[in-house]
N, C-alpha and C positions, 0 to 999 in steps of 0.2 A: 204602609208600603204594601201594595196589593200584588201579588205573580200569578200572572194567568197565563196557562197551559193552551197551546197551540194544539187544537183538536187536527189531526189528519196534517201532519207538518211537511208530507211529501208528496200530498195531493196537486199543489200548483206546477211544482218539477214536471210531474207525469203528464197534466196537462199538457205542459208547454213542450214535453218531449214530445207527446204526439202529434200537436200542432205541427212542430218541425219535422216528422216521419210522414204526414200526411202533404206539407208543402214539398221535401223532396222528390216523395213518391211521384206525386202531380208533376213535379219537373222532369223527373226521369221519362214518366209516361210520355209527357209533351217532346219530349226529344225521339222518341222511337219513330214517328214518323220522318223527321229528318235524317235519324241515321238508316232508315229503310231506303228513303229516296239518294241518299249517297251510296248505299249497297248497288242500287240501280243504277245511279252514274260511273259508278268505277266498274259495274260488270260490262257496261256499253264501252267505256275506256279501254278497258281492257281486251273486248272483242275487236275494237278499232288496232290494237297494238298486233292482236293476232294475227288478222287479215294483212297488216303491213309485212309481219314476219312470212306468211305463207308466200307472200309475192316475191318477198325477197329471195327466198328457197327455191320458187321454181325459177327465177329469173337466173340465179346461179347453176341450177341444174340443167338448165337449157344452155346456158354459156359451155358448161365442160362436155355436154354433147356435142355442140358444136364445135369446139376446139377439138374435139375426138375426131369427129367425123369429116369435117373439113379439111383435113390434112392427111385423109387417104389417098393414098398413091392411085387408084381406080379413079377417082375425081380428078384428078390431076391429067391423067391419061386421057379421060372423056374430053376434057376441056381442049388438049391438045390438039387429039386427032378428030374433035366435033363428032362425037359417038355418045349423046344423051341417052341415047335408048339403051346403052350396056349398061346404065346405073339401075340400079334396083332398090334406091332409100325406102322406097314403101315396106318392104322388109324388115329395115331398120325401125321405122314405126311399130309395125307391129312387134318387133321384139322388145320395143321401151314400153309397150301398152302391157304385156304381157309380163315382162319380169323387172318392171319400175312403176313408180307413182305417174309418171308423165304417158297417160294412155292417151293423149291429144296431141298428136304432134304433127307437122308437115315441113317438108323441107322444099326449099328455092335454092337454084344456082342463076346468079345473076353474073352476066358478062361485064368486061368494064365500060363498053360502052352504053351499059344500062338496059341491053334485050337480057329477056329471060331465057336462060337456057335451057332449065328442066324445073320441074313442078311435079311433086311426088302425088298430089291428087288430082291432077289431069294431065292429058299428054299435049294440050297446047304450050307452044314455045315460039320464041321469037319475036315477040311483043315487046316496044318500048315500055319501060317503068319510070321514065323519066319526068314526063307532066304527071303521072298520080302518085308518086313517090318521092316527096323530098328528102327523105332520109338517104335515099340510094343515090341521089346527085351528091348529098354532102359526103356519103360513103365513098364515092370515086374521086370527088376532089381529093379527099383526106382520107383512106383508108385505115381504119382502125376498128377494135372492137367495140361493139355499139347495141345496146340494150335500150328496148324500151318497151311502153304500152302504147297500143292506137287504135285507133277505130279504120277500118279502111270499107272495102264495098261489101263485104261478107260477115264482119264480127269484129268485137271488141277482142285484141288476140295480144298476147307477148310476140315478140319479134326481138330475134337476136341473131346479130349480122357480124361476122368474121370476115377480113381480106383473106384470100387464099393465093400463095404464093408460088412460084417455081424458079429457082435458081436466082431468086431475089427478084422476079417481075412480079408485079401484082397482076394477076390473069383471071381473078373472079370473086364475086361475092357468095360467101355460104351462108343461107339463111334458116334459122329453123323458127318455125310458127305454132303456136299451141293459143288453146282458150283456157278458159277459167272454169272449165267441168270439174278437175282434180282437185281444183281449188275448195270448191262450194261443196263436193264429194267428202274432202276431207274433215269439212266444218259439220255437215250431215252426221258424220261417225261419233262428232264431238256433242252432239244434241242440239245443233244449230241449223235452220233452215235458210236457205239463202234465195234473195231474188236480186240478178244483176241487171240494170237497166242503164241503157246508153241514151246520153241526155239527149232530148229532142232537137239539139241545135246540130246531131247529126242527121237527122233523120233523112234528108236526102241524098247524103253520101252512102248512104247504106241501101244503094240500088240493087246488090244482088244478097240480101240477108237470109242468112242460113235458114234460120226457123220461120221467118216472116210473121212472129210474134210480136205485137205493140200493145201496149198499156198507153192510149191515146198516141202521143208522138214518140214514145219512150219505148225502144225497141229492147226485148228479152233476151239477154245476153247469153244466159247459161240454160243449156239445152236440158239438162236435168231437173229444172224447175217443177214444182209441184203446184198442180193447178189451184188448189184451194186456196194457196196463197196468192197467187197472182189475183182471184176472185175477190180474197179479202182488200188487197190494195186496190182495187177498181170501185169495190163498195165503200170505201172510206177516203176517195178521191187523191188520186197518188199524189196530187200536190202538197199532202201532209206529209207525204214521206219522203218526197223529192227535198224540201225545205222544210225541215223539222226547226220548231223554235227552240228545241232542247235535244238532248243528248239521247233520250229514249222517250218511247211511250208506253203505256199501260192500257192492256185492253182486259180487264179483270174479270168480264163474264165471260171471254174468250179463251180466258189464262194464256195470255198472249204478251211476252215481254216483247218490245221490237227495238233496236238499235240500228245507227246506222254508221255509213263510211263511204266519203264522197272522195273519187279518185281523180285529179285535174290534169289537164293535157300539158304540152310543154308551155301554153301561155300562162297556166294559172286557172284557166277556166275549166269548169265542172263537166268531165266527160263522162265518167262513170258512177251510176249510184247503186251502193250495196245494201240492200233492206235485209237485216238479220231477224229472225222469227226465233223464239225460245219460249219454253212453257215457264209460265210465273213459278210454278212450284218446283221447278228445276233450278231456281235459284237460290243457293242456300243461305236463309236469314237466320238460322239455328243460334250461331256465334251472337248476334243483336240481342235476343231473346235471351239466350244464356247469361250475358253480359249483364241484361236488366236484373235478370232474377238473384245476379250474384250481389249486384248493388243495392237491392232490396233489402237481400238477408244481410250483407254487412252494416248497411244500415240500421235495419232492426238488429242485429247484435251492438251497434253503436249506442243507440237510442236506450236499448237495456241496460247498456253498461252506465249510460248516464244516468240513468233512473235507478238502479243500483247505487251507483255513486252517492246521488242526490238523498236518496232514503239513507243509504249509511249515515251522511253526515248529518240528516236530519235528526236520525234516531239518536245519531250521540249528542247531537245538540240538545236534543230531549231529555236523553239520560244524564245530562250535565246541568239541566234544567233543574229535573226532579231531584237529583241529589243536593244541588242549591236548596231548592224549597227543604228538602229533608234536612238538610242541615241548620236551616234557619228554624223548623219545627224543632229539630232538639234542643237547639238554643234556648229556643221559648221554653219547652218541657223542662230543659234543666233549669232555668230561671225561675219558672213556675214552682217547680218540686222544691228548689232552695227558698224560695219566698215560703211556700207554705210549710217548711219543714221549720222555716224561722219562727213561723206564726205559731206554729204546733209546739215549740218549745218557748216561747214568748207565754202561750197561753197557759202550758203547764205551769211554767215557772208560778205565774198569777195564783192557779188554782192550787198550787201546793202551798200557797200562803194562807190560804183559807181554813180556818180552825175546824170547821164541820168537814165531814166527808161530802166530795163533790163526784159524782159519776157523769157522763156525756154518753149517750145512750142515741142511736139513729132510729128511724121508721121500722126497722126490722128487727128492735130490740138489741142490736149488736149494741156491746160496750165499746166504746172507740178511743174515751179519756177516763182516766182517774187519777184522782189526787193522793199526797201519800197520806192522809187521812183513813181514805175509803181502801187503799190497798193493807193497810194496818188493820181496818174493820175486817177487810176479806183477805187475810193472809193467803189462802190457798185456793181463791176463787179468779184471783187476775193473773196466777202464773200462765194460763193458756194466752196467746195470743190475740192483743186487743183486736177489736173487731171481728173477732170469731165466737167470743163467750158471749151467750145471752144472758140480757139483764134477770129474766126470772129462775135461771140456773144458778147465778151467782147469789143472789139474795134469798132464793127460797130454797135450790135444788132440786127443783121439777122441771120437766122436760119440755112444758108447753106454759104461753102465757097467763098469766094471775087473773084467773076468770072468777073464783070463788068469791060470794059477796061479803065474807069475811075479810078478804083482801082486795079491797078495791084498787084496781091499776091507775096509779095516776100517768102512766103513759099513754094511756087510751085515750083519756079524758082531756090530756093535756093537745094531743094531735088531732082529735075530734073537735075540739072547744077553742083553741088557741088561746084559752086562758090559763091562769098559775093554779096547780092543783095542790091543795095540802092533804096530806092523809096521815094515819098512825097506823104503823103495822108492829103486829106481835110477832118476834122471830123467837125460836129456839134455837139456843146454842148448841155446842157440840156436846156439852155437859147437861144439857137437858133443861136449862134453864130459861124462862123465859125472858126478853128482852123487847121492851116498846120503843119503836123507832119512828121519828117524825121525820116525814117525807115533805120536801116542797120540790115538786116538779114545774119548770117552765120550759 
């Protein structure tokens, strides 16, 4: 049975883990553009929500002003005594401009017959509004609070109308009018530039447009617009901004993020188009990249943990394998040792049965085995541990091999020639008597 030790047992798991890391990293990086686009889309949607909130807030603020101002006693007196010249609502407009966010507000009072009684922005009065204003016709037929956004002769404006009563009698309509300048100014303070365009279908209706600024047939409704953004729209085709195919447009070279909001009329048709410009670097994408780095970091830790675990398991398995091999080797060594001991004991018993002295010597002159006769012949020499005593020390008491011609060494002859050697040695015992010994070496 052959045992194979696997080299680098954790290399394959490491390669697999790194491949998984590369795969997941590629997936994360491929998701970044999608997440960035989702961020841009959410920014555009958030801007749309924000403009809706600002429009609602302004309508509510105008309604509060109308309810407060329209029920003033001096207005009722002016209506009862037909003295519009005594009204000074233009001072209220100045007061609102200086002490509130309603910096553009105009007031109008309309009689129940549809004639204009008072206008804060002109001395003109007495003309009928019934043909030009269907909302006034509706208000006269059913007096109630009305808020709307509409396009008239002058501009795209907010309109809030409330009925004025005196002793239960409907005596007038009080109207407050305002434009979108305050809203676009709020957006500007938040880092968003706005261009408000009235749809081209209202081109003829805007016979007395305030600014007389048009992009093709689209009227520019906000007076505080920056010219460079108008030029940008013109240079890139106004239709691209009026009918966008998606929530936003990116102009990376100009560092511009453009989003949109469409204001419908009462019939659900487009009346106003809001185009918002914001610097691209003003949109915070750091969270996306932080998430990317965190995911990559967590993934690296996860892959590292996998590699560590696999390496630990591989090392544990390798250690178990080595232990098994060691145990097998130990068993073999034990078996071989036992076999050697048995063979040695068997050999010893064999040579002990020989009547002549038998000594086993290795190539380095070490005495590794002696029978009983040899031990009796050299009672003092074999006391040292076998394998450490030299044959020349044992037989002649010298410290080097027998090189004397008088004592030819059979050891060298046998190892050099491989043939049996017969020699006779003259030994001197302890008492000084010579002893002739015949040696046979093989």
